[in-house]
C-alpha positions as CSV (number, residue, x, y, z in Angstrom):
1,X,161.1,179.6,70.8
2,X,158.7,176.8,70.2
3,X,161.4,174.4,69.2
4,X,163.3,175.0,72.4
5,X,160.1,174.5,74.4
6,X,159.2,171.3,72.6
7,X,162.8,170.0,73.2
8,X,162.6,170.9,76.9
9,X,159.3,169.1,77.3
10,X,160.6,166.1,75.3
11,X,163.5,165.9,77.8
12,X,161.0,166.1,80.7
13,X,159.0,163.2,79.3
14,X,162.2,161.2,78.9
15,X,163.2,162.0,82.6
16,X,159.7,160.8,83.7
17,X,160.3,157.6,81.7
18,X,163.7,157.0,83.3
19,X,162.3,157.7,86.9
20,X,159.2,155.6,86.6
21,X,160.3,153.1,89.3
22,X,161.1,155.9,91.8
23,X,157.9,157.7,90.9
24,X,155.9,154.5,91.5
25,X,157.4,154.1,94.9
26,X,156.8,157.8,95.8
27,X,153.2,157.7,94.6
28,X,152.6,154.4,96.5
29,X,153.9,155.9,99.8
30,X,151.4,158.7,99.4
31,X,148.6,156.3,98.6
32,X,147.6,155.7,102.2
33,X,144.4,153.9,101.2
34,X,146.2,151.6,98.7
35,X,143.7,152.2,96.0
36,X,146.1,153.4,93.2
37,X,144.9,157.0,93.4
38,X,146.4,160.1,95.0
39,X,145.3,163.8,95.1
40,X,146.8,166.2,92.6
41,X,148.7,167.9,95.5
42,X,150.4,164.5,96.4
43,X,151.1,163.9,92.7
44,X,152.8,167.2,92.5
45,X,154.7,166.5,95.7
46,X,156.0,163.2,94.5
47,X,157.0,164.7,91.0
48,X,159.0,167.4,92.7
49,X,160.6,165.1,95.1
50,X,161.7,162.5,92.6
51,X,162.5,164.6,89.6
52,X,164.1,167.5,91.5
53,X,163.1,170.1,88.9
54,X,162.0,173.6,89.9
55,X,158.6,173.3,88.1
56,X,155.1,174.1,89.2
57,X,153.9,170.6,88.9
58,X,150.4,171.5,90.0
59,X,150.1,173.7,86.9
60,X,151.3,170.9,84.6
61,X,149.2,168.2,86.2
62,X,146.0,168.7,84.0
63,X,148.2,168.2,80.9
64,X,150.2,165.3,82.1
65,X,148.0,163.3,84.5
66,X,144.2,162.9,84.2
67,X,142.2,163.7,87.3
68,X,139.0,161.9,88.0
69,X,136.8,162.8,90.9
70,X,139.7,164.7,92.5
71,X,142.2,161.9,92.2
72,X,144.9,160.8,89.9
73,X,145.4,157.1,89.0
74,X,149.1,157.1,89.1
75,X,149.7,153.8,87.5
76,X,147.6,155.0,84.5
77,X,149.8,158.1,84.4
78,X,153.0,156.1,84.5
79,X,151.8,153.6,81.8
80,X,152.0,156.5,79.4
81,X,155.7,156.6,79.8
82,X,156.9,153.4,78.3
83,X,159.5,152.4,75.7
84,X,156.8,152.5,72.9
85,X,155.5,155.9,73.9
86,X,158.6,157.9,74.8
87,X,158.0,160.6,72.1
88,X,155.9,163.6,72.9
89,X,152.5,162.9,71.4
90,X,150.7,165.1,74.0
91,X,153.2,167.9,74.3
92,X,151.4,170.0,71.8
93,X,148.4,170.0,74.0
94,X,150.2,171.9,76.8
95,X,149.5,175.6,76.4
96,X,152.5,177.6,75.2
97,X,152.2,180.0,78.1
98,X,152.8,177.1,80.5
99,X,155.8,175.7,78.5
100,X,157.3,179.1,78.3
101,X,157.0,179.5,82.0
102,X,158.7,176.1,82.6
103,X,161.6,177.0,80.3
104,X,161.9,180.5,81.8
105,X,161.9,179.1,85.3
106,X,164.5,176.6,84.5
107,X,166.8,179.2,82.9
108,X,166.2,181.7,85.6
109,X,167.2,179.2,88.2
110,X,170.3,178.7,86.1
111,X,169.7,174.9,86.0
112,X,172.2,172.8,84.3
113,X,169.9,171.2,81.8
114,X,172.3,168.4,81.1
115,X,172.5,167.6,84.8
116,X,168.6,167.8,85.1
117,X,168.0,165.6,82.2
């Protein structure tokens, strides 16, 4: 239900918060021009590599990371995940169809959610 989906997304945001350092490094490696921006494809690749979750990151990207002129400013994205902003103020903006797919995918893959988060 909605509460389970909200809880899952809350844990996802917490995991992003805890992996900020590793995500920064992964994004920077993909930022070949050293301009602080990467493509949504590279953002998705880094998210998958660092967080190791079976999620379609490209589908979540519009709800988690703002894209401007085909690029994501990854430091702006990571700035949203700080100790003062760890709760899920933007989770409600993610369409339920997408949150349901994330939860279903995680359960179908028999992920150990405790291990994942």
